[in-house]
C-alpha positions in Angstrom: 27.5 -6.7 11.3 25.0 -6.7 14.0 25.3 -3.5 15.9 23.8 -3.1 19.4 22.3 0.0 20.9 25.1 0.8 23.2 27.8 0.3 20.4 25.8 2.3 18.1 25.5 5.3 20.6 29.1 5.1 21.4 29.9 6.0 17.8 27.2 8.5 17.1 29.6 11.4 17.4 31.2 10.0 14.2 28.0 10.2 12.1 27.5 12.9 9.5 24.7 15.4 10.1 22.4 13.4 7.8 22.9 10.1 9.5 22.1 11.9 12.9 19.0 13.5 11.7 17.8 9.9 10.4 18.7 8.4 13.8 17.0 11.2 15.6 13.8 10.2 13.5 13.7 6.5 13.4 16.1 5.5 16.2 19.8 4.7 15.8 19.6 0.9 15.1 17.1 1.3 12.3 19.3 4.2 11.0 22.2 2.0 10.9 20.4 -0.9 9.2 19.6 1.8 6.5 23.2 2.9 6.3 24.4 -0.9 6.0 21.9 -1.5 3.4 22.1 1.5 1.1 24.9 3.7 2.4 26.4 5.8 -0.2 23.4 5.8 -2.4 20.5 8.1 -3.0 17.0 6.9 -2.4 13.9 8.7 -3.8 11.6 8.6 -0.8 8.2 8.4 -2.1 4.8 9.8 -0.7 3.5 6.3 -1.0 0.6 7.4 -3.2 1.3 5.9 -6.8 2.4 2.4 -7.6 6.2 3.2 -8.3 5.9 5.1 -4.7 4.4 2.1 -3.2 7.1 -0.2 -4.5 9.9 2.2 -3.1 7.9 2.2 0.3 7.9 -1.4 0.4 11.6 -1.8 -0.4 12.2 0.9 2.5 9.9 -0.8 5.0 11.7 -4.2 4.4 15.2 -2.7 5.5 13.9 -0.5 8.4 10.3 -1.7 9.1 6.9 -0.3 8.5 6.9 2.3 11.3 10.2 3.7 10.4 9.5 3.6 6.7 6.4 5.8 7.5 8.3 8.2 9.6 10.8 8.8 6.7 8.0 9.1 4.2 6.3 11.8 6.2 9.6 13.7 6.6 11.3 13.1 3.4 8.3 12.3 0.9 8.9 13.6 -2.2 12.5 14.2 -1.6 15.8 12.2 -2.8 17.5 11.3 0.4 21.3 10.9 0.2 22.0 8.2 2.5 25.6 8.6 3.9 28.1 5.6 3.8 29.3 6.7 7.3 32.6 4.9 6.8 34.4 6.3 9.7 31.5 5.3 12.2 31.1 1.9 10.6 34.8 1.3 10.7 35.0 2.1 14.4 32.0 -0.3 15.0 33.9 -2.9 13.1 37.1 -2.3 14.9 35.4 -2.5 18.3 33.8 -5.6 17.6 37.0 -7.2 16.5 38.8 -6.0 19.7 35.8 -7.5 21.9 35.7 -10.8 20.0 39.6 -11.0 20.2 39.2 -10.6 24.1 36.5 -13.3 24.1 38.4 -15.9 21.7 41.9 -15.4 23.7 40.4 -16.8 26.9 40.3 -20.1 25.1 42.7 -20.0 22.4 46.2 -18.4 21.5 46.2 -14.9 20.1 47.6 -16.3 16.7 44.5 -18.5 16.3 42.2 -15.7 17.3 43.6 -13.2 14.8 43.3 -15.9 12.0 39.5 -16.5 13.0 38.9 -12.7 13.0 40.6 -12.1 9.6 38.3 -14.9 8.2 35.4 -13.5 9.8 35.9 -9.9 8.8 37.4 -10.7 5.3 40.6 -8.9 6.3 44.2 -9.9 6.4 45.9 -10.9 9.7 48.0 -8.0 9.5 45.2 -5.7 9.4 43.5 -7.4 12.4 46.8 -6.8 14.3 46.7 -3.2 13.4 43.1 -2.9 14.6 44.0 -4.6 17.7 46.5 -1.8 18.6 44.1 1.1 18.1 42.1 2.5 20.9 38.3 3.3 20.9 37.6 6.9 19.3 35.8 8.6 21.9 33.8 11.7 22.0 35.9 13.5 19.2 35.1 14.3 15.4 37.6 14.4 12.9 36.8 18.1 12.5 37.8 18.7 16.2 41.2 16.9 15.7 42.0 19.4 13.2 41.9 22.3 15.6 
C-alpha cells in the first residue's frame, strides 16, 4: 500500500502513542513504512557497535533508510522497540484509498466493474468493498473520544 504524506497525516490521530513518537522522530512516511514492514513485532534496536547490532541496523536501514535508522538508533539504541500494528489507522488508509480509486474507476466503468477490480486488488470480497464504500472518513476523533 503506497501511502502519501497527506493521507498519512489525515489519519495521524488514529495512531497509537508509540507510532506518533516514531513519526515525530523520523517523519510519518518513514514511520508508516516501518509499521507496514514490522508492525506487531518487537525489534531490538542495536547501538550499531557489534556485528549482531550492525546486522540489525542494516535491516532497519533497509526499511526506513540510513538517516532514519541512525535517528532511531540514537533514540532507542539498546532498547527493544515494540512496533505497533496500527490496525485502525492502516485500515482507514486502505478504506480511503479504495473510495478514491472507486471514484476514479467509475468515471469510465460501471460501479460493479469497479468493485470487482478493487476486491481483487485489495484481496477482499466484493461485499466488503461495498461496505467500505458506504463508510465515511474518520476525521479528528479517536476511539477513546467516542467512548465518552
